[in-house]
C-alpha positions in Angstrom: 9.6 20.6 2.2 10.6 19.8 -1.4 13.5 17.7 -0.1 11.2 15.7 2.1 8.8 15.2 -0.7 11.6 13.8 -2.9 12.6 11.4 -0.1 9.0 10.2 0.1 8.6 9.5 -3.6 9.6 5.8 -3.3 7.1 5.2 -0.4 4.4 7.1 -2.3 4.9 4.9 -5.4 4.9 1.8 -3.2 1.7 2.7 -1.5 0.1 3.4 -4.9 1.1 0.0 -6.3 -1.0 -2.4 -4.2 -2.3 -5.3 -6.4 -4.5 -6.8 -3.7 -6.2 -3.4 -3.0 -6.8 -2.7 -6.7 -8.1 -6.3 -7.4 -10.4 -6.2 -4.3 -11.7 -2.7 -5.2 -12.4 -3.7 -8.9 -14.0 -6.9 -7.8 -16.4 -5.0 -5.5 -17.2 -2.6 -8.3 -18.7 -5.5 -10.1 -21.0 -6.4 -7.1 -24.6 -5.3 -6.5 -23.9 -2.3 -4.3 -20.7 -1.4 -6.2 -19.6 2.0 -5.0 -20.6 1.6 -1.4 -18.8 -1.8 -1.1 -15.7 -0.4 -2.8 -15.6 2.6 -0.5 -16.0 0.4 2.6 -13.1 -1.7 1.4 -10.9 1.3 0.8 -11.9 3.0 4.0 -10.6 0.0 6.0 -7.1 0.2 4.3 -7.0 3.9 4.9 -8.0 3.5 8.6 -5.0 1.2 9.2 -2.6 3.6 7.4 -4.1 6.6 9.2 -3.5 4.9 12.6 0.1 4.4 11.6 0.4 8.0 10.5 -1.2 9.4 13.7 1.0 7.2 15.9 4.0 8.6 14.1 2.9 12.2 14.4 2.0 11.8 18.1 5.1 9.8 18.7 7.4 12.6 17.6 7.4 12.9 13.8 6.4 16.6 14.2 9.4 17.2 16.6 12.7 17.7 14.7 14.7 16.4 17.6 12.6 13.4 18.6 13.9 10.8 16.2 17.5 9.9 15.4 18.3 9.9 11.7 20.3 6.7 12.2 17.3 4.9 13.6 15.1 6.1 10.7 17.7 4.9 8.1 17.9 1.5 9.9 14.1 1.2 9.7 14.2 1.7 5.9 17.2 -0.6 5.5 15.6 -3.5 7.5 12.3 -3.0 5.6 14.4 -3.4 2.4 16.0 -6.6 3.6 12.7 -8.0 4.6 11.2 -7.3 1.2 14.2 -8.9 -0.6 13.8 -12.0 1.6 10.1 -12.3 0.8 10.8 -11.6 -2.9 13.4 -14.4 -3.0 11.0 -16.9 -1.3 8.3 -16.1 -3.8 10.7 -16.4 -6.7 12.1 -19.7 -5.6 8.8 -21.3 -4.4 7.0 -23.4 -6.9 3.8 -21.8 -8.1 0.6 -23.4 -6.7 -1.1 -25.8 -9.1 -4.3 -25.7 -7.2 -7.2 -24.8 -9.5 -9.4 -21.8 -8.9 -8.8 -18.3 -7.6 -7.5 -17.2 -4.2 -10.1 -17.6 -1.4 -10.2 -13.9 -0.5 -11.3 -13.1 -4.0 -14.1 -15.6 -3.8 -15.2 -14.3 -0.4 -15.3 -10.7 -1.8 -17.7 -11.7 -4.6 -20.6 -12.0 -2.2 -19.5 -9.3 0.2 -21.7 -6.4 1.4 -20.3 -3.2 2.9 -19.6 -4.7 6.3 -17.8 -7.8 4.9 -15.9 -5.6 2.5 -14.7 -3.4 5.4 -13.7 -6.4 7.4 -11.8 -7.9 4.5 -10.1 -4.6 3.9 -8.9 -4.5 7.5 -7.4 -8.0 7.2 -5.7 -7.3 3.9 -4.4 -4.0 5.0 -2.7 -5.6 8.1 -1.3 -8.5 6.1 -0.2 -6.2 3.2 3.5 -5.3 2.7 2.5 -1.7 2.2 2.1 -1.6 6.0 5.9 -1.6 6.2 6.2 0.9 3.4 3.9 3.3 5.4 6.1 2.7 8.5 9.2 3.5 6.4 7.6 6.7 5.1 6.7 7.8 8.7 10.4 7.1 9.7 11.6 9.3 6.8 9.3 12.1 8.0 10.4 11.7 11.6 14.1 12.1 10.8 13.7 14.9 8.3 13.7 17.6 10.9 10.6 19.2 9.4 8.1 21.1 11.6 4.6 20.0 12.5 2.9 21.5 9.4 5.3 19.9 7.0 5.1 16.6 8.8 1.3 16.6 8.7 1.3 17.5 5.1 3.8 14.8 4.2 1.7 12.2 6.1 -1.3 13.4 4.1 0.6 12.8 0.9 1.3 9.2 1.9 -2.3 8.6 2.7 -3.4 10.2 -0.6 -1.0 7.9 -2.5 -2.6 4.9 -0.7 -6.1 6.2 -1.4 -5.5 6.4 -5.2 -5.6 2.6 -5.3 -9.3 3.0 -4.6 -10.2 6.5 -5.9 -9.0 5.8 -9.5 -11.1 2.6 -10.0 -14.1 4.1 -8.2 -13.7 7.3 -10.2 -13.6 5.4 -13.5 -16.7 3.5 -12.5 -18.7 6.6 -11.4 -17.7 8.5 -14.6 -18.1 5.7 -17.1 -20.7 3.5 -15.3 -21.2 0.0 -16.8 -18.8 0.8 -19.6 -16.0 0.7 -17.1 -16.8 -2.8 -16.0 -15.2 -4.6 -19.0 -12.0 -2.6 -18.7 -11.7 -2.9 -15.0 -12.6 -6.6 -15.2 -9.9 -7.3 -17.7 -7.3 -5.4 -15.5 -8.5 -7.4 -12.5 -8.2 -10.7 -14.3 -4.7 -9.9 -15.6 -3.5 -9.0 -12.0 -5.0 -12.2 -10.6 -3.3 -14.4 -13.3 0.1 -12.6 -12.8 -0.2 -12.1 -9.0 3.1 -14.0 -8.3 5.3 -12.1 -10.8 3.7 -8.8 -9.7 4.5 -9.6 -6.0 8.1 -10.6 -6.9 8.6 -7.4 -8.8 7.2 -5.2 -6.0 9.1 -7.0 -3.2 12.5 -7.2 -5.1 12.2 -3.7 -6.7 11.4 -1.9 -3.5 13.6 -4.1 -1.5 16.6 -3.1 -3.6 15.6 0.6 -3.4 15.1 0.7 0.4 18.2 -1.4 1.1 20.4 0.7 -1.2 19.0 4.0 0.2 19.6 2.7 3.7 23.1 1.6 3.0 24.0 4.9 1.4 22.7 6.8 4.3 24.4 4.7 7.0 27.8 4.8 5.4 
């Protein structure tokens, strides 16, 4: 189990570092129905990740003989190549000179729980962490672990993803309005540096997954 946990550390860190999720959650914590809106937004992300996890568990991740290790390594390698390609495109593309913030941020400012949940579903599907979750499930599937270990490992991936929301919500609940200024400053910084953050995430994890895949496939 400890070996499987070590293999999943990159995926857990990747799921924990989700600028769009954190920005959206912090933005909703500044709305009228703060905690309820933020929970709805986070629940949508986790629902998408949970479906991937359940599909993997039901599809054979709990069976030590169901998935070829070669297939799992190829999945991680291809995810790494895709991340590197996206990172290169973002790095080479000229930054947008259009004034104002991204549209999805503007939409969230007036969102209620239902709209926050719908926005969370869309962002979860379009988010690169979807592929990080897939990579994590492939690691679990090829690890040869039994049902209990596979379920526990999937739970760790979901917990890592949930921290994107639990940490800001926890700060808000514990500190109340005092947390608004700090969370607002963090949100503003991430919005202003969204391009460089995206490049770092894509290139960093692209190199990690590609290198890990190459080493395993040799």
